[in-house]
C-alpha positions in Angstrom: -51.4 4.2 21.0 -50.6 2.4 17.6 -49.5 6.2 16.0 -47.3 6.7 19.6 -45.8 3.3 18.7 -45.0 4.1 15.1 -43.6 7.6 16.0 -41.2 6.1 18.5 -39.4 3.5 16.1 -37.6 6.4 14.4 -36.5 7.5 17.3 -35.1 3.3 18.7 -33.6 2.7 15.7 -31.6 5.6 16.0 -30.8 4.9 19.7 -29.6 1.3 19.2 -27.6 2.7 15.7 -25.6 5.2 17.7 -25.1 2.5 20.4 -23.8 0.7 17.8 -21.4 3.1 16.3 -20.3 3.7 20.0 -19.3 0.3 19.9 -17.4 -0.1 17.4 -15.5 3.7 17.7 -14.2 2.9 21.7 -10.9 1.7 20.3 -10.8 -1.4 21.7 -11.7 -5.0 20.3 -12.3 -8.4 22.3 -10.6 -11.6 20.8 -12.7 -15.0 21.4 -11.4 -19.1 20.9 -12.3 -19.9 17.5 -13.1 -24.0 18.9 -12.0 -26.3 21.2 -7.8 -26.5 22.0 -6.3 -29.2 20.0 -2.5 -30.4 19.3 -0.2 -32.0 21.4 -0.1 -31.9 25.5 0.2 -29.7 27.1 -2.8 -27.5 25.1 -1.9 -24.0 26.1 -6.0 -22.8 25.7 -7.0 -19.6 25.4 -9.7 -17.7 27.0 -9.9 -14.3 25.2 -7.4 -11.5 24.3 -7.7 -7.1 23.8 -6.4 -5.3 21.4 -6.7 -2.1 22.6 -5.6 1.9 20.8 -5.4 4.9 23.1 -4.0 7.1 20.3 -0.4 6.3 21.1 -0.2 2.6 21.7 -1.7 -0.6 21.0 -1.9 -2.5 24.3 -2.8 -6.3 23.2 -3.7 -8.8 26.1 -4.3 -12.7 25.6 -5.4 -14.9 29.0 -5.6 -18.3 29.1 -7.1 -20.3 31.3 -4.3 -23.0 30.9 -1.1 -21.9 33.1 1.9 -20.9 30.5 5.6 -19.7 30.7 7.6 -18.0 28.5 9.7 -19.5 25.8 12.9 -18.5 27.3 12.1 -21.0 29.5 12.1 -23.9 27.5 9.0 -25.8 29.3 6.9 -27.9 27.8 3.7 -25.0 28.3 5.8 -22.4 27.2 3.8 -19.7 24.9 4.8 -19.8 21.4 3.2 -18.3 18.2 2.2 -15.2 16.0 -0.4 -12.0 17.0 -1.4 -11.1 13.6 -2.6 -7.1 13.4 -5.3 -6.1 10.5 -4.5 -2.1 11.2 -7.0 -0.7 9.4 -9.8 -3.5 9.5 -9.5 -4.2 5.3 -8.5 -8.1 4.6 -7.4 -6.7 1.3 -4.3 -4.9 2.2 -2.4 -7.3 4.0 -1.7 -11.0 3.4 -4.2 -13.4 4.7 -2.9 -16.5 7.3 -2.9 -18.9 4.4 -0.6 -16.5 2.3 1.8 -16.1 5.5 1.8 -20.4 6.0 5.0 -21.1 4.3 7.0 -17.9 5.1 6.7 -18.2 9.0 5.6 -21.8 9.9 2.4 -21.1 10.5 1.6 -25.2 10.4 -2.4 -24.3 9.5 -2.3 -28.0 8.5 -2.3 -29.2 11.8 -5.5 -26.5 12.9 -8.6 -27.4 12.3 -11.0 -27.1 9.4 -12.9 -23.4 10.8 -10.0 -22.6 13.2 -7.7 -20.8 11.4 -8.4 -16.7 12.2 -9.7 -15.4 9.2 -11.0 -11.9 7.7 -8.4 -9.7 8.4 -5.2 -8.9 6.5 -2.0 -9.3 8.2 -0.6 -5.5 8.1 1.3 -6.6 10.8 2.8 -9.8 12.6 4.2 -10.1 16.5 6.9 -13.3 16.5 6.2 -14.2 20.0 8.6 -17.0 18.6 10.9 -14.4 19.3 11.6 -13.6 22.4 14.9 -13.6 24.1 16.5 -13.7 20.2 16.5 -9.9 18.8 16.6 -8.3 22.0 16.2 -9.8 24.8 13.0 -10.4 27.0 11.3 -8.4 23.9 9.3 -10.1 20.6 9.6 -8.5 17.5 7.3 -6.8 15.4 7.2 -7.0 11.5 5.8 -5.8 9.1 3.4 -8.3 6.9 3.9 -7.5 3.6 7.6 -7.5 3.7 8.0 -9.6 6.6 11.1 -7.5 7.6 11.2 -6.7 11.7 10.6 -2.7 12.2 11.5 -3.1 15.9 11.0 -5.1 19.0 8.5 -4.4 22.5 8.7 -5.9 25.9 6.6 -8.2 26.7 5.4 -9.7 29.9 4.1 -12.7 30.7 2.0 -13.8 34.2 0.5 -17.4 35.3 -1.8 -17.1 32.7 -1.9 -14.1 30.6 0.7 -12.2 28.6 0.7 -8.5 27.3 2.7 -6.3 25.4 2.8 -2.8 24.3 3.4 -1.8 20.6 3.5 2.3 20.2 1.8 3.8 17.1 5.1 5.3 15.7 6.6 1.4 15.3 4.1 0.7 13.1 5.8 2.5 9.7 4.1 0.4 6.9 1.8 2.4 4.9 -1.1 1.0 6.5 -3.3 3.2 8.1 -4.1 2.2 11.8 -7.9 3.0 13.1 -9.5 3.4 15.8 -10.0 -0.3 16.5 -7.6 -3.3 15.3 -8.8 -6.3 14.0 -6.5 -9.4 15.1 -5.7 -12.9 15.4 -3.6 -15.2 17.1 -2.1 -18.7 16.8 -0.9 -19.8 20.2 0.8 -23.3 20.3 3.6 -25.2 22.8 7.1 -26.3 21.9 5.4 -28.7 19.8 3.4 -27.1 17.1 0.2 -25.0 17.3 -2.8 -25.8 20.1 -5.3 -23.0 20.2 -6.9 -19.7 18.5 -8.4 -16.9 18.7 -9.7 -14.2 16.3 -11.3 -10.3 17.2 -13.2 -9.3 14.0 -16.4 -8.0 14.9 -19.1 -8.8 12.8 -19.7 -6.3 9.5 -22.2 -3.0 10.2 -24.7 -3.6 7.4 -25.2 -7.2 9.4 -25.1 -5.4 12.9 -27.3 -3.0 11.4 -29.4 -6.0 9.5 -30.3 -7.3 13.4 -31.3 -4.2 14.5 -33.9 -3.7 12.3 -34.9 -7.7 12.7 -35.5 -7.1 16.0 -37.2 -3.6 15.5 -39.9 -5.3 13.4 -39.5 -8.1 15.7 -40.6 -5.3 18.8 -43.1 -3.6 16.7 -45.3 -6.6 15.6 -45.3 -8.0 19.3 -47.0 -4.4 20.6 -48.8 -4.3 17.5 -50.4 -8.0 18.9 -50.9 -6.7 21.9 -52.8 -3.8 21.0 -55.3 -6.0 19.1 -55.2 -8.1 22.3 -56.4 -5.8 24.4 -58.6 -3.9 22.6 -60.5 -7.2 20.7 
């Protein structure tokens, strides 16, 4: 029985590795808040976000716990802010948020420690404040390095979510667009930022290390059970 268990362990490791790889290559990345809401009332509060790459477009959704409105509505709960896209999953090929703070006015000093999106390089930036400026009803997509506007895309606001889609053809900077796109978001009301979100999965090395620990734990548990039955 012990030999059969040992022989099965490589298959289990391969299965877990395959599941992990399939999840990483699925083309969708989920983002979660980095902490509780902060800043001036009304605090616009995120629940989650999703960026999906279907090979033609990047579809982006942000969901909120609180009601929101479009910036052009000029209401207290109008949703302002920025989306940061790391299209090649490489923090070295795009600026960090601290490097963009001065140019974009991110107000990072008003965000609590540990709640600034990190571990990504902003290859592209979606300026949620720009809706109604360049093209009415659309938001501007900027190059993360030059901060020049590459184009504008429509955005839709629901009572507790916002959605937009960016054609991959619009992302003309010389930066790869991998299947899964990492991202971050800073969201706020007209008075300043109130919440942040990040969609950057754990590095594969950490995932594999976790799987290895799980397999070793499973083996030790089974080994103890065998000894108890035969002892």
